[in-house]
C-alpha positions as CSV (number, residue, x, y, z in Angstrom):
1,M,45.6,76.4,-33.4
2,T,43.5,73.3,-34.1
3,T,39.8,73.6,-34.8
4,T,37.2,71.0,-34.6
5,A,34.0,70.8,-36.7
6,A,30.8,70.6,-34.8
7,H,28.4,68.1,-36.2
8,T,24.9,69.5,-36.1
9,T,21.5,68.0,-37.0
10,A,19.6,69.6,-39.8
11,V,16.3,71.1,-38.6
12,P,13.6,71.9,-41.1
13,T,12.8,75.6,-41.8
14,G,10.3,77.0,-39.3
15,Q,10.7,74.2,-36.8
16,S,12.7,74.5,-33.6
17,P,15.1,71.7,-32.3
18,G,12.7,71.2,-29.3
19,D,9.8,70.4,-31.6
20,A,11.9,68.0,-33.5
21,A,12.9,66.2,-30.4
22,A,9.3,66.1,-29.1
23,R,8.1,64.5,-32.4
24,A,10.9,61.9,-32.5
25,P,9.6,58.3,-32.6
26,E,9.5,56.7,-29.2
27,P,11.4,53.4,-28.6
28,P,9.1,50.3,-28.8
29,D,7.8,48.8,-25.6
30,V,9.6,45.7,-24.5
31,P,7.4,43.3,-22.6
32,R,8.7,42.3,-19.2
33,A,9.8,38.7,-18.9
34,V,7.7,37.5,-16.0
35,T,9.0,33.9,-15.9
36,V,12.7,34.8,-16.0
37,L,14.2,35.0,-12.5
38,T,17.2,37.2,-11.9
39,V,20.0,36.4,-9.4
40,D,18.2,38.5,-6.7
41,D,14.9,36.7,-7.3
42,R,16.7,33.3,-6.9
43,L,18.4,34.5,-3.7
44,S,15.1,35.7,-2.4
45,L,13.5,32.4,-3.1
46,Y,16.2,30.1,-1.7
47,G,16.9,32.5,1.2
48,S,13.2,32.5,2.2
49,M,13.1,28.7,2.1
50,L,16.2,28.3,4.2
51,G,15.3,31.1,6.6
52,S,11.8,29.9,7.2
53,L,13.1,26.4,7.7
54,G,15.5,27.5,10.4
55,L,13.0,29.8,12.1
56,V,10.3,27.1,12.2
57,W,12.8,24.5,13.4
58,L,13.8,26.8,16.2
59,L,10.3,27.7,17.3
60,Y,8.6,24.4,16.6
61,T,11.1,21.9,18.0
62,Q,13.1,23.9,20.5
63,I,10.9,26.6,22.1
64,L,7.3,25.8,21.6
65,P,5.8,22.4,22.9
66,F,4.9,21.2,19.4
67,S,5.6,17.9,17.7
68,G,4.7,16.0,14.5
69,K,6.1,16.1,11.0
70,I,2.9,17.1,9.3
71,G,2.5,20.1,11.5
72,F,6.1,21.0,11.0
73,F,5.8,21.1,7.2
74,I,2.6,23.0,7.3
75,C,4.1,25.7,9.6
76,W,7.2,25.8,7.4
77,Y,5.2,26.3,4.3
78,V,3.1,29.1,5.8
79,V,6.1,30.9,7.2
80,Y,7.9,30.5,3.9
81,L,5.1,32.2,2.0
82,V,5.0,35.1,4.5
83,M,8.8,35.5,4.4
84,F,9.0,35.2,0.6
85,A,6.2,37.8,0.1
86,S,8.0,40.2,2.5
87,V,11.4,39.8,0.8
88,T,9.9,40.3,-2.7
89,A,8.0,43.4,-1.6
90,M,11.3,45.1,-0.7
91,A,12.4,45.3,-4.3
92,H,9.2,44.9,-6.4
93,P,5.8,46.6,-6.6
94,L,2.6,45.0,-5.4
95,P,1.5,43.3,-8.7
96,I,4.8,41.4,-8.9
97,V,4.5,40.4,-5.2
98,I,1.1,39.0,-5.7
99,D,2.2,37.2,-8.9
100,R,5.2,35.6,-7.1
101,L,3.1,34.7,-4.1
102,W,0.5,32.9,-6.2
103,S,3.2,31.1,-8.1
104,A,4.7,29.8,-4.9
105,I,1.3,28.6,-3.7
106,I,0.5,26.8,-6.9
107,T,4.0,25.3,-7.1
108,G,3.7,24.1,-3.6
109,G,0.3,22.4,-4.3
110,A,1.7,20.7,-7.4
111,A,4.8,19.6,-5.4
112,L,2.5,18.2,-2.7
113,V,0.5,16.1,-5.2
114,G,3.7,14.9,-6.8
115,I,5.2,13.9,-3.5
116,A,2.1,12.1,-2.5
117,L,2.0,10.1,-5.7
118,V,5.7,9.3,-5.7
119,S,5.7,8.3,-2.0
120,T,2.7,6.0,-2.6
121,V,4.3,4.2,-5.4
122,L,7.7,3.9,-3.6
123,Y,6.0,2.7,-0.4
124,T,4.1,0.1,-2.4
125,F,7.3,-1.1,-4.1
126,F,9.2,-1.1,-0.8
127,R,6.6,-3.2,1.0
128,G,5.9,-5.6,-1.9
129,W,9.3,-6.2,-3.4
130,A,10.0,-9.1,-1.1
131,A,7.1,-11.1,-2.7
132,V,6.9,-9.8,-6.3
133,H,10.5,-10.5,-7.2
134,H,9.8,-14.3,-7.0
135,V,8.8,-15.8,-10.4
136,S,6.4,-18.1,-8.7
137,F,4.5,-15.1,-7.4
138,L,3.3,-14.4,-11.0
139,T,2.9,-17.9,-12.3
140,H,1.3,-19.8,-9.4
141,S,-2.0,-19.5,-7.6
142,Q,-2.7,-19.4,-3.9
143,A,-4.5,-22.8,-3.9
144,G,-3.2,-25.0,-1.1
145,V,-0.7,-22.4,0.1
146,S,-1.1,-21.0,3.7
147,P,-0.9,-17.3,4.3
148,T,2.1,-18.0,6.6
149,A,4.0,-19.9,3.9
150,P,7.3,-18.5,2.6
151,L,7.0,-15.9,-0.1
152,N,8.5,-18.2,-2.7
153,Q,5.4,-20.4,-2.5
154,G,2.1,-19.5,-4.1
155,G,1.2,-16.5,-6.2
156,I,-1.4,-14.3,-7.7
157,S,-1.9,-15.8,-11.2
158,H,-5.5,-16.5,-10.4
159,A,-6.1,-12.9,-9.4
160,I,-4.4,-11.5,-12.5
161,V,-6.4,-13.7,-14.8
162,G,-9.6,-12.9,-13.0
163,S,-9.0,-9.1,-13.2
164,L,-8.3,-9.4,-17.0
165,I,-11.4,-11.5,-17.6
166,E,-13.7,-9.2,-15.6
167,L,-12.2,-6.1,-17.1
168,G,-12.5,-7.5,-20.7
169,I,-16.2,-8.4,-20.2
170,A,-16.9,-5.0,-18.6
171,T,-15.2,-3.2,-21.5
172,L,-17.1,-5.2,-24.1
173,V,-20.4,-4.2,-22.5
174,S,-19.7,-0.6,-21.6
175,L,-17.7,0.5,-24.7
176,P,-20.5,0.4,-27.3
177,L,-23.1,1.6,-24.8
178,G,-20.9,4.5,-23.6
179,I,-19.9,5.7,-27.1
180,G,-23.4,5.2,-28.4
181,T,-24.7,7.3,-25.6
182,A,-22.2,10.0,-26.3
183,V,-23.1,9.9,-30.1
184,F,-26.8,10.2,-29.1
185,M,-26.2,13.2,-26.8
186,V,-24.0,15.1,-29.3
187,E,-25.3,14.2,-32.8
188,V,-29.0,13.6,-32.1
189,G,-29.7,16.1,-29.4
190,G,-33.2,17.1,-28.2
191,K,-34.9,17.2,-24.9
192,F,-34.4,13.6,-24.2
193,A,-30.6,14.0,-24.9
194,R,-30.5,16.6,-22.2
195,I,-32.1,14.2,-19.7
196,V,-29.6,11.5,-20.7
197,R,-26.7,13.9,-20.2
198,T,-28.0,14.8,-16.7
199,V,-28.3,11.1,-15.8
200,V,-24.8,10.4,-17.1
201,E,-23.3,13.3,-15.1
202,A,-25.1,12.1,-12.0
203,M,-23.9,8.5,-12.5
204,T,-20.3,9.6,-12.5
205,A,-20.6,10.2,-8.8
206,L,-22.3,6.9,-8.1
207,P,-20.8,5.2,-5.1
208,D,-19.1,2.0,-5.9
209,I,-21.0,0.0,-3.3
210,L,-24.3,0.9,-4.9
211,A,-23.2,-0.5,-8.3
212,G,-22.3,-3.8,-6.6
213,L,-25.6,-3.9,-4.7
214,F,-27.6,-3.2,-7.9
215,I,-26.0,-6.1,-9.7
216,Y,-26.3,-8.3,-6.6
217,T,-30.0,-7.7,-6.2
218,T,-30.7,-7.9,-9.9
219,L,-28.6,-10.8,-11.1
220,I,-27.8,-12.8,-8.0
221,V,-31.0,-12.4,-5.9
222,G,-33.5,-11.6,-8.7
223,L,-32.4,-13.8,-11.6
224,G,-30.6,-16.5,-9.6
225,F,-27.0,-16.1,-10.9
226,Q,-24.3,-17.3,-8.7
227,R,-21.5,-15.1,-7.5
228,S,-19.0,-15.2,-10.3
229,G,-16.7,-13.1,-12.5
230,F,-19.6,-12.3,-14.9
231,C,-21.6,-10.6,-12.1
232,A,-18.4,-8.7,-11.1
233,A,-17.9,-7.6,-14.7
234,M,-21.5,-6.3,-14.8
235,A,-20.9,-4.3,-11.7
236,L,-17.7,-2.9,-13.2
237,S,-19.5,-2.0,-16.4
238,V,-21.9,0.1,-14.4
239,M,-19.0,2.1,-13.1
240,M,-17.3,2.3,-16.5
241,L,-20.4,3.4,-18.5
242,P,-20.8,7.0,-17.2
243,I,-17.1,7.6,-17.4
244,I,-16.8,6.5,-21.0
245,A,-20.0,8.3,-22.0
246,R,-19.0,11.6,-20.3
247,S,-15.5,11.6,-21.7
248,A,-16.6,10.6,-25.2
249,D,-19.2,13.3,-25.1
250,V,-16.4,15.9,-24.6
251,A,-14.3,14.3,-27.3
252,L,-17.2,14.4,-29.9
253,R,-18.0,18.0,-29.0
254,V,-14.6,19.3,-30.0
255,V,-15.0,17.9,-33.6
256,P,-15.4,21.0,-35.9
257,G,-18.9,21.5,-37.3
258,G,-17.4,22.2,-40.7
259,L,-16.4,18.5,-41.0
260,R,-20.1,17.4,-40.5
261,E,-21.3,20.0,-43.0
262,A,-18.7,18.8,-45.5
263,G,-20.0,15.3,-45.1
264,Y,-23.6,16.4,-45.6
265,A,-22.6,18.5,-48.7
266,L,-21.1,15.3,-50.3
267,G,-24.5,13.6,-49.9
268,A,-23.7,11.4,-46.9
269,S,-26.4,10.7,-44.4
270,Q,-26.1,11.6,-40.7
271,W,-25.1,8.0,-39.8
272,Q,-22.5,7.9,-42.5
273,T,-21.1,11.2,-41.4
274,V,-20.8,10.1,-37.8
275,W,-19.3,6.8,-38.8
276,R,-16.8,8.0,-41.4
277,V,-16.0,11.5,-40.2
278,V,-16.9,12.3,-36.6
279,L,-15.7,9.0,-35.0
280,P,-12.4,8.7,-36.8
281,T,-11.6,12.4,-36.1
282,S,-12.3,12.0,-32.4
283,K,-10.6,8.6,-32.2
284,S,-7.8,9.8,-29.8
285,G,-10.4,11.3,-27.4
286,L,-12.5,8.2,-27.5
287,G,-9.5,6.1,-26.7
288,T,-8.8,8.3,-23.7
289,A,-12.4,7.8,-22.6
290,V,-12.0,4.1,-22.7
291,I,-8.7,4.2,-20.8
292,L,-10.3,6.4,-18.1
293,G,-13.2,3.9,-17.8
294,M,-10.8,1.0,-17.5
295,A,-8.7,2.8,-15.0
296,R,-11.8,3.4,-12.9
297,A,-12.9,-0.2,-13.1
298,I,-9.7,-2.2,-12.6
299,G,-9.1,-0.8,-9.2
300,E,-12.6,-1.2,-7.8
301,T,-13.0,-3.5,-4.8
302,A,-16.5,-3.0,-3.3
303,P,-18.5,-4.2,-6.3
304,V,-16.2,-7.2,-6.8
305,L,-16.4,-8.1,-3.1
306,I,-20.2,-8.3,-3.3
307,T,-20.7,-9.9,-6.6
308,S,-17.7,-12.3,-7.2
309,G,-16.4,-13.5,-3.9
310,A,-12.8,-14.3,-3.0
311,S,-11.1,-17.6,-4.0
312,T,-7.6,-19.1,-3.9
313,F,-7.9,-21.4,-6.9
314,F,-7.5,-20.7,-10.6
315,N,-10.8,-20.1,-12.4
316,K,-11.1,-19.2,-16.1
317,D,-14.9,-19.6,-16.3
318,P,-16.6,-16.3,-15.6
319,F,-20.1,-17.8,-15.2
320,N,-19.4,-20.5,-12.6
321,N,-17.7,-20.4,-9.1
322,P,-16.1,-17.3,-7.5
323,M,-13.4,-15.5,-9.3
324,N,-10.7,-13.5,-7.5
325,S,-9.2,-10.3,-8.8
326,L,-6.3,-8.1,-7.8
327,P,-8.1,-5.5,-5.8
328,L,-10.0,-8.2,-3.9
329,Y,-6.8,-10.1,-3.3
330,I,-5.1,-7.0,-2.0
331,L,-7.9,-6.2,0.4
332,T,-7.9,-9.8,1.8
333,A,-4.1,-9.9,2.2
334,V,-3.7,-6.5,3.9
335,R,-6.6,-7.2,6.3
336,S,-5.2,-10.6,7.3
337,G,-2.6,-9.2,9.7
338,E,-0.1,-11.8,8.7
339,P,3.2,-10.1,7.6
340,R,3.9,-12.5,4.8
341,F,0.4,-12.3,3.4
342,I,0.5,-8.5,3.7
343,A,3.7,-8.5,1.7
344,R,1.9,-10.6,-1.0
345,G,-0.9,-7.9,-0.9
346,F,1.6,-5.1,-1.6
347,G,3.2,-7.3,-4.3
348,A,-0.2,-7.6,-5.9
349,G,-0.5,-3.8,-5.7
350,I,2.7,-3.5,-7.7
351,V,1.3,-5.8,-10.4
352,L,-1.9,-3.8,-10.5
353,L,0.1,-0.5,-11.0
354,L,2.1,-2.1,-13.8
355,L,-1.0,-3.5,-15.4
356,V,-2.7,-0.1,-15.5
357,L,0.5,1.4,-17.0
358,A,0.7,-1.4,-19.6
359,L,-2.9,-0.9,-20.6
360,F,-2.5,2.8,-20.9
361,G,0.7,2.5,-23.0
362,A,-0.8,-0.1,-25.3
363,A,-3.9,1.9,-25.9
364,R,-1.9,5.1,-26.7
365,F,0.5,3.2,-29.0
366,L,-2.4,1.6,-31.0
367,S,-4.2,4.9,-31.4
368,R,-1.1,6.7,-32.6
369,S,0.0,3.9,-34.9
370,K,-3.4,3.8,-36.6
371,A,-3.5,7.6,-36.9
372,I,0.0,7.6,-38.6
373,S,-1.0,4.8,-41.0
374,R,-4.0,6.8,-42.2
């Protein structure tokens, strides 16, 4: 006869096995992975998308008297949200259903913005590639070239140079004023600084046409300046100044106060602390502020239209004669109604997009390289 030994757990004297089990340490709580989707979650997501697409296609195009692509996608998205929430509610509690529903709504909004951006860029490249792939389009001006001329004749070199000159003058004017205003609001403070901050915030919503009218009445009508690139640059600087000041104000505010106190403890004055501590620390943010201002100014059309005037010839003098720019050239070309001139306008739009990208990349590269060297 074979016997087996029973393994028992030792229980302290005077304590029952039930009390020992009740006092045993509980397993630690494991947080639920919210962002991890199981196979059921993925099937619910994709099935809701396909099911809502089929249902909306059947009702929208076959049964109901509806038409239009925009309405179709709106109905599909709404039905998808309802179906996805219903399918999720079959296997999950209400908090998870709400979380998944809001995730779908936010993801759909982000996808809509991304699709709008990508479609705009692709449409611009599609319409303007016929003109921009010619080398003469970038090296020649439009002087003496008819709007109906072949696309391999004429170009936008005069508009490119005009945009760069106007943007450079506007940056030279608005950069010190904007950063100086931000330094005054953050470092000096006081009642007047609060008034200045209110004015700066109000100027960020200033309509473009008002900036052009202000320069037109002040410089051209009042002081007798002729319509030129300099007047256009002054109008652009009015648009850039509040953007730079507001963004630089945010960048300076995030500088830790301990750095300022350390500068004062070493015997530095307030100006020396700002110049040697605060500004170098917030250099990346200040560079971003300048980039935002340049991005706002380089695409403005209304101020340039009022203050500079359109031209087809090459002009490097910002103080005499009209000076064309890329936004103004695009407006003139697209409104012409001539297919070849419209293609040139979209080609100028491609150059404008690439120019903004190049300026942004150069500014980021310079700021990073200086930071690494220090």
